[in-house]
C-alpha positions in Angstrom: 27.6 35.3 3.1 29.2 37.7 0.6 29.0 37.2 -3.1 26.6 37.5 -5.9 22.9 36.8 -6.2 20.6 36.8 -9.2 17.1 38.1 -9.3 14.2 37.5 -11.7 11.7 40.2 -10.7 13.3 43.6 -10.8 11.9 45.9 -13.5 14.8 48.4 -13.2 17.1 46.8 -15.8 18.7 49.7 -17.5 22.4 49.9 -16.6 22.3 46.6 -14.8 24.9 43.9 -15.4 23.3 40.7 -16.7 24.4 37.0 -17.1 23.2 35.3 -20.2 21.8 31.9 -19.3 20.5 30.7 -22.7 21.5 30.5 -26.4 24.7 30.9 -28.2 26.0 33.5 -25.8 25.4 31.4 -22.7 27.8 32.2 -19.9 28.6 35.7 -21.0 28.0 38.9 -19.1 27.0 42.4 -20.4 25.0 45.5 -19.5 21.5 46.4 -20.4 21.8 49.6 -22.5 18.2 49.9 -23.9 14.7 48.4 -23.4 13.2 47.6 -26.8 9.8 46.5 -25.4 8.4 44.8 -22.4 10.4 41.5 -22.8 13.3 42.4 -25.2 16.4 44.3 -24.2 19.6 45.5 -25.9 22.7 44.3 -24.2 26.3 45.5 -24.8 29.7 46.0 -23.2 31.3 43.4 -20.9 32.0 40.2 -22.9 30.2 41.7 -26.0 32.5 44.8 -26.3 30.9 47.4 -28.6 28.6 44.9 -30.2 24.9 45.4 -29.3 22.7 42.3 -29.2 18.9 41.8 -28.5 17.9 39.3 -25.8 14.5 38.2 -24.5 14.0 38.7 -20.8 14.0 34.9 -20.2 17.5 34.6 -21.6 19.3 36.5 -18.8 19.6 37.0 -15.1 20.3 40.3 -13.4 23.6 40.3 -11.6 23.5 41.9 -8.1 26.1 42.3 -5.4 25.0 41.5 -1.8 26.1 43.9 0.9 28.3 42.3 3.5 27.1 42.9 7.1 30.0 42.8 9.5 29.0 42.5 13.2 30.2 45.2 15.5 32.8 44.1 18.0 32.7 46.2 21.1 35.6 45.8 23.4 
């Protein structure tokens, strides 16, 4: 199954694309540009353009692409 999955437990957030799941910006996507402290991150780009906003970790999901595995056909 190809597509997108979301993860809650990765601590490597810098540069990752995120999906905002709570608040007035719900449904928007952006990129983590800075870690402010353990649970607060600065998100910009994507749907936010040059604007930089602060989000708590519980307000977003990390956007990851799954690798597609294609079976080898030998003939």
